[in-house]
Backbone as CSV, one residue per row, in Angstrom:
resi,resn,N_x,N_y,N_z,CA_x,CA_y,CA_z,C_x,C_y,C_z
1,MET,189.155,97.887,155.136,188.808,98.797,154.077,187.368,99.236,154.322
2,SER,187.114,100.515,154.193,185.759,100.989,154.387,185.421,102.066,153.371
3,PHE,184.139,102.203,153.146,183.627,103.187,152.194,182.384,103.783,152.832
4,SER,182.308,105.083,152.819,181.176,105.717,153.471,180.638,106.859,152.633
5,VAL,179.336,106.804,152.355,178.601,107.885,151.718,177.311,108.003,152.526
6,PRO,177.216,109.050,153.352,176.043,109.140,154.227,174.745,108.994,153.446
7,PRO,173.835,108.240,153.929,173.750,107.569,155.230,174.253,106.131,155.189
8,ILE,174.967,105.723,154.144,175.416,104.340,154.003,176.910,104.247,154.302
9,SER,177.258,103.204,155.038,178.657,102.941,155.344,178.906,101.445,155.178
10,VAL,179.947,101.111,154.457,180.286,99.718,154.208,181.741,99.511,154.594
11,SER,182.000,98.411,155.271,183.395,98.087,155.593,183.632,96.609,155.322
12,ARG,184.862,96.312,155.040,185.238,94.941,154.721,186.614,94.689,155.303
13,GLU,186.766,93.517,155.902,188.058,93.144,156.453,188.894,92.518,155.345
14,GLU,190.105,93.016,155.166,190.989,92.469,154.129,191.702,91.237,154.655
15,LYS,191.696,90.198,153.839,192.441,88.994,154.184,193.853,89.139,153.665
16,LYS,194.804,88.850,154.505,196.200,88.896,154.090,196.710,87.469,154.067
17,GLU,196.661,86.879,152.880,197.121,85.503,152.731,198.583,85.491,152.313
18,LYS,199.326,84.617,152.923,200.722,84.442,152.540,200.752,83.415,151.411
19,LEU,201.264,83.814,150.273,201.346,82.907,149.138,202.488,81.926,149.347
20,SER,202.244,80.697,148.962,203.252,79.656,149.086,203.437,78.984,147.731
21,LEU,204.669,78.973,147.239,204.973,78.310,145.976,204.600,76.832,146.056
22,VAL,204.963,76.191,147.146,204.709,74.760,147.291,203.207,74.481,147.311
23,ASP,202.469,75.233,148.109,201.024,75.013,148.185,200.349,75.292,146.845
24,SER,200.782,76.345,146.154,200.193,76.689,144.856,200.480,75.621,143.810
25,LEU,201.713,75.117,143.781,202.049,74.067,142.819,201.357,72.758,143.167
26,GLU,201.198,72.473,144.452,200.470,71.270,144.844,199.001,71.373,144.401
27,GLU,198.416,72.533,144.574,197.034,72.741,144.148,196.917,72.592,142.630
28,LEU,197.854,73.165,141.885,197.875,73.012,140.429,197.953,71.532,140.062
29,TRP,198.851,70.816,140.735,199.045,69.389,140.453,197.759,68.601,140.699
30,LYS,197.171,68.771,141.867,196.022,67.955,142.264,194.719,68.349,141.574
31,LYS,194.520,69.651,141.358,193.249,70.102,140.766,193.221,70.041,139.246
32,HIS,194.390,70.201,138.623,194.391,70.322,137.169,195.231,69.266,136.447
33,LEU,196.425,69.015,136.922,197.319,68.119,136.195,196.950,66.652,136.379
34,VAL,196.682,66.237,137.597,196.297,64.836,137.831,195.003,64.500,137.083
35,PRO,193.944,65.331,137.190,192.721,65.013,136.434,192.937,64.987,134.921
36,SER,193.941,65.715,134.450,194.260,65.711,133.014,195.194,64.567,132.648
37,LYS,195.489,63.704,133.614,196.356,62.539,133.421,197.796,62.906,133.045
38,VAL,198.281,64.008,133.590,199.666,64.433,133.384,200.545,63.637,134.347
39,ASP,201.606,63.036,133.811,202.512,62.248,134.649,203.594,63.097,135.311
40,ALA,204.037,64.140,134.607,205.094,65.000,135.122,204.964,66.377,134.504
41,SER,205.449,67.357,135.220,205.423,68.729,134.723,206.818,69.328,134.900
42,VAL,207.246,70.101,133.925,208.573,70.708,133.964,208.411,72.222,134.087
43,LEU,209.071,72.788,135.068,209.077,74.234,135.263,210.448,74.766,134.871
44,PHE,210.470,75.864,134.146,211.716,76.474,133.699,211.928,77.806,134.398
45,MET,213.129,78.019,134.897,213.508,79.297,135.492,214.756,79.784,134.771
46,ASP,214.643,80.915,134.125,215.750,81.476,133.364,216.515,82.463,134.237
47,ASP,217.825,82.540,134.029,218.694,83.488,134.736,218.560,83.392,136.253
48,VAL,218.625,82.181,136.766,218.422,81.933,138.189,219.494,82.607,139.052
49,HIS,220.623,82.957,138.475,221.687,83.604,139.245,221.249,84.956,139.807
50,TYR,220.194,85.545,139.268,219.710,86.823,139.792,219.050,86.675,141.154
51,PHE,218.780,85.455,141.584,218.225,85.255,142.923,219.123,85.861,143.990
52,LEU,220.423,85.621,143.866,221.334,86.149,144.878,221.404,87.666,144.820
53,LEU,221.272,88.240,143.638,221.302,89.693,143.514,220.071,90.339,144.130
54,ALA,219.004,89.576,144.286,217.757,90.106,144.849,217.808,90.154,146.378
55,GLY,218.962,89.869,146.960,219.103,89.947,148.408,218.447,88.795,149.144
56,GLN,218.354,87.648,148.515,217.769,86.456,149.128,218.865,85.403,149.266
57,PRO,219.695,85.484,150.280,220.825,84.565,150.385,220.427,83.098,150.520
58,ASP,219.214,82.820,150.983,218.796,81.424,151.130,217.888,80.972,149.994
59,ALA,217.841,81.713,148.892,216.936,81.399,147.782,217.202,80.018,147.197
60,TYR,218.450,79.628,147.085,218.761,78.320,146.516,218.279,77.195,147.429
61,PHE,218.448,77.376,148.731,217.934,76.380,149.669,216.416,76.314,149.591
62,THR,215.775,77.461,149.457,214.319,77.506,149.369,213.836,76.737,148.144
63,LEU,214.499,76.923,147.012,214.136,76.176,145.801,214.290,74.672,146.013
64,ARG,215.428,74.287,146.513,215.680,72.859,146.736,214.652,72.277,147.694
65,ASN,214.444,72.944,148.815,213.502,72.442,149.814,212.077,72.403,149.276
66,SER,211.711,73.388,148.466,210.358,73.441,147.897,210.102,72.248,146.993
67,PHE,211.058,71.934,146.130,210.849,70.831,145.194,210.990,69.473,145.883
68,GLN,211.764,69.390,146.934,211.801,68.157,147.715,210.461,67.960,148.432
69,GLU,209.880,69.037,148.936,208.585,68.951,149.609,207.483,68.571,148.625
70,LEU,207.532,69.119,147.416,206.547,68.751,146.395,206.609,67.255,146.100
71,ALA,207.809,66.708,146.016,207.963,65.270,145.783,207.358,64.480,146.944
72,ARG,207.587,64.939,148.175,207.008,64.263,149.345,205.481,64.300,149.309
73,ARG,204.923,65.340,148.706,203.461,65.478,148.616,202.892,64.742,147.397
74,GLY,203.746,64.050,146.679,203.283,63.263,145.542,203.141,64.042,144.251
75,CYS,203.730,65.210,144.185,203.668,66.049,142.980,204.948,65.839,142.176
76,ASN,204.810,65.500,140.903,205.963,65.162,140.073,206.367,66.350,139.200
77,PHE,207.061,67.303,139.816,207.575,68.467,139.104,209.076,68.322,138.929
78,SER,209.559,68.731,137.768,210.997,68.837,137.541,211.315,70.306,137.348
79,LEU,212.470,70.714,137.799,212.884,72.110,137.700,214.089,72.207,136.785
80,VAL,213.984,73.055,135.775,215.096,73.333,134.869,215.464,74.799,135.057
81,MET,216.724,75.037,135.344,217.176,76.413,135.556,218.299,76.734,134.580
82,THR,218.344,77.987,134.172,219.445,78.431,133.330,220.212,79.536,134.045
83,GLY,221.466,79.629,133.703,222.316,80.658,134.281,223.691,80.575,133.640
84,PRO,224.580,81.447,134.032,225.925,81.433,133.455,226.692,80.188,133.864
85,LYS,227.748,79.902,133.124,228.560,78.711,133.364,229.067,78.607,134.800
86,LEU,229.383,79.728,135.390,229.944,79.722,136.738,228.886,79.568,137.830
87,LEU,227.629,79.459,137.455,226.550,79.399,138.439,226.796,78.316,139.478
88,PHE,227.096,77.105,139.043,227.232,76.020,140.002,228.506,76.121,140.826
89,LYS,229.546,76.721,140.280,230.752,76.934,141.082,230.459,77.947,142.173
90,ASP,229.799,79.050,141.813,229.456,80.075,142.799,228.495,79.535,143.845
91,VAL,227.521,78.771,143.400,226.534,78.223,144.329,227.190,77.199,145.250
92,ALA,228.123,76.440,144.735,228.790,75.423,145.558,229.467,76.077,146.763
93,ASP,229.999,77.270,146.576,230.625,77.975,147.689,229.598,78.366,148.752
94,LEU,228.355,78.651,148.326,227.313,79.090,149.251,226.501,77.934,149.812
95,ALA,226.187,76.998,148.936,225.247,75.945,149.337,225.581,74.655,148.616
96,GLU,226.595,73.971,149.098,227.062,72.758,148.423,225.950,71.728,148.289
97,SER,225.078,71.636,149.270,224.002,70.643,149.199,223.015,70.958,148.083
98,PHE,222.917,72.205,147.700,222.053,72.586,146.584,222.573,71.985,145.281
99,THR,223.879,72.007,145.078,224.439,71.493,143.826,224.270,69.982,143.724
100,ARG,224.190,69.263,144.856,223.948,67.817,144.807,222.514,67.506,144.403
101,PHE,221.616,68.467,144.554,220.207,68.292,144.203,220.001,68.311,142.692
102,PHE,220.895,68.972,141.976,220.745,69.151,140.536,221.811,68.387,139.759
103,HIS,221.457,68.039,138.533,222.411,67.487,137.576,222.623,68.589,136.554
104,HIS,223.800,69.182,136.565,224.000,70.306,135.658,224.747,69.865,134.405
105,PHE,224.448,70.534,133.326,225.172,70.334,132.081,225.177,71.662,131.341
106,TYR,226.147,71.799,130.466,226.356,73.065,129.774,225.881,72.964,128.329
107,LEU,225.192,73.978,127.902,224.796,74.099,126.500,225.716,75.108,125.843
108,GLU,226.328,74.706,124.786,227.185,75.622,124.038,226.315,76.422,123.068
109,PRO,226.803,77.575,122.630,226.030,78.353,121.645,225.809,77.526,120.380
110,PHE,224.679,77.749,119.739,224.384,77.059,118.498,225.360,77.487,117.412
111,ALA,225.821,76.518,116.631,226.660,76.818,115.477,225.734,76.976,114.273
112,LEU,226.111,77.795,113.328,225.286,78.034,112.155,224.928,76.732,111.444
113,GLU,225.912,75.814,111.323,225.650,74.536,110.675,224.579,73.747,111.400
114,GLY,224.597,73.763,112.701,223.617,73.020,113.478,222.207,73.572,113.322
115,THR,222.101,74.860,113.095,220.769,75.444,112.925,220.170,75.132,111.572
116,LYS,221.015,74.762,110.604,220.528,74.438,109.271,220.034,72.996,109.181
117,GLU,220.441,72.157,110.158,220.058,70.755,110.142,218.538,70.612,110.115
118,GLY,218.060,69.753,109.247,216.629,69.491,109.175,215.843,70.495,108.358
119,MET,216.482,71.559,107.893,215.788,72.551,107.087,215.781,72.107,105.626
120,VAL,214.700,72.347,104.948,214.592,71.964,103.523,214.869,73.161,102.657
């Protein structure tokens, strides 16, 4: 990048850093969470099924490998993902080892009676 207004000319070399989810989360863990005495951190990803629609066929493997690597680096992150009921069936066809990495369970829609519980 350069800027020139005669008789002054200034140029600067742009750094092109490749961002890494694993490196960024490790830095967050070591610089901020550990000093704050945090034992574990939970990350939430909503509508994870859109990963495949984004043209990233290996996205599920990348997620699994990233969180396994974080554990190897001593970072205690848990990943919670949401998606449609068929998510794990569809993923099992693509990446069976990914489904073994997660413990899935289904949340049913809230019933009106359940939402009233605890209300005064």
